[in-house]
C-alpha positions as CSV (number, residue, x, y, z in Angstrom):
1,M,211.6,-25.1,-62.9
2,N,213.5,-28.1,-63.3
3,K,212.5,-30.6,-60.8
4,R,214.3,-33.5,-59.3
5,N,212.9,-36.6,-57.5
6,L,214.4,-37.3,-53.9
7,T,214.4,-40.3,-52.0
8,V,213.9,-39.7,-48.1
9,S,213.8,-42.0,-45.3
10,L,211.4,-40.9,-42.4
11,S,210.0,-42.6,-39.4
12,Y,206.4,-43.9,-39.9
13,P,204.9,-41.9,-37.2
14,L,206.5,-38.6,-39.0
15,V,205.1,-39.5,-42.2
16,R,201.7,-40.4,-40.6
17,K,201.6,-36.7,-38.8
18,A,202.8,-35.1,-42.2
19,K,199.8,-36.7,-44.1
20,E,197.6,-35.5,-41.5
21,M,198.6,-32.0,-41.7
22,A,198.8,-31.9,-45.3
23,V,195.1,-33.5,-45.6
24,R,194.0,-30.6,-43.1
25,E,195.5,-27.9,-44.9
26,D,194.2,-29.5,-48.2
27,R,197.4,-30.2,-49.9
28,S,199.4,-33.0,-51.1
29,L,202.0,-34.6,-49.1
30,N,204.6,-33.7,-51.7
31,N,203.7,-30.0,-51.6
32,Y,203.6,-29.7,-47.8
33,V,207.0,-31.4,-47.5
34,R,208.4,-28.9,-50.3
35,E,207.0,-25.9,-48.7
36,A,208.3,-27.0,-45.5
37,I,211.6,-27.0,-46.8
38,E,211.3,-24.0,-48.5
39,E,210.2,-22.1,-45.5
40,K,213.1,-23.6,-43.3
41,I,215.6,-22.2,-46.0
42,D,214.1,-18.9,-46.4
43,R,214.1,-18.3,-42.5
44,S,217.4,-19.5,-42.3
45,S,218.7,-17.2,-45.1
46,G,216.5,-14.1,-43.9
47,Y,218.1,-14.5,-40.5
48,A,221.8,-14.5,-41.8
49,K,220.9,-11.4,-44.0
50,A,219.4,-9.5,-41.1
51,K,222.3,-10.4,-38.7
52,K,224.7,-9.0,-41.3
53,R,222.6,-5.8,-41.9
54,Q,222.6,-5.3,-38.1
55,L,226.2,-5.8,-37.4
56,A,227.0,-3.5,-40.3
57,S,224.8,-0.8,-38.8
58,L,226.5,-1.3,-35.5
59,E,229.8,-0.6,-37.2
60,R,228.4,2.7,-38.8
61,G,227.0,3.9,-35.7
62,L,224.2,6.3,-35.6
63,G,224.3,9.9,-36.5
64,L,223.1,12.1,-33.4
65,G,223.4,15.4,-35.1
66,T,226.4,16.6,-33.1
67,K,229.4,15.9,-35.6
68,G,231.3,14.4,-33.0
69,R,231.4,17.4,-30.7
70,K,229.8,17.6,-27.2
71,P,227.3,20.4,-27.2
72,A,227.4,21.0,-23.4
73,A,229.1,19.6,-20.3
74,R,227.0,16.9,-18.2
75,D,227.4,19.3,-15.4
76,D,226.0,22.3,-17.3
77,L,222.9,19.9,-18.4
78,H,221.9,18.8,-14.6
79,E,221.3,20.9,-11.7
80,R,223.3,19.4,-8.8
81,K,222.9,20.4,-5.4
């Protein structure tokens, strides 16, 4: 995989917290930040794919086995007094 250096400006408290988290997880700050960015991208693209899949499912509808016909009238199915 080709790598490229990136310069990012972050506040001192944010850098300090990120370093603390990386140390707790026994990782380098570089790996910690890279994985955080990858997770954010994966979540975002995963959400978009799931949304598209669900909207397509709504458009198709669900097969209820009736083939578009009503098997019985409502009054036939429910006893009314």
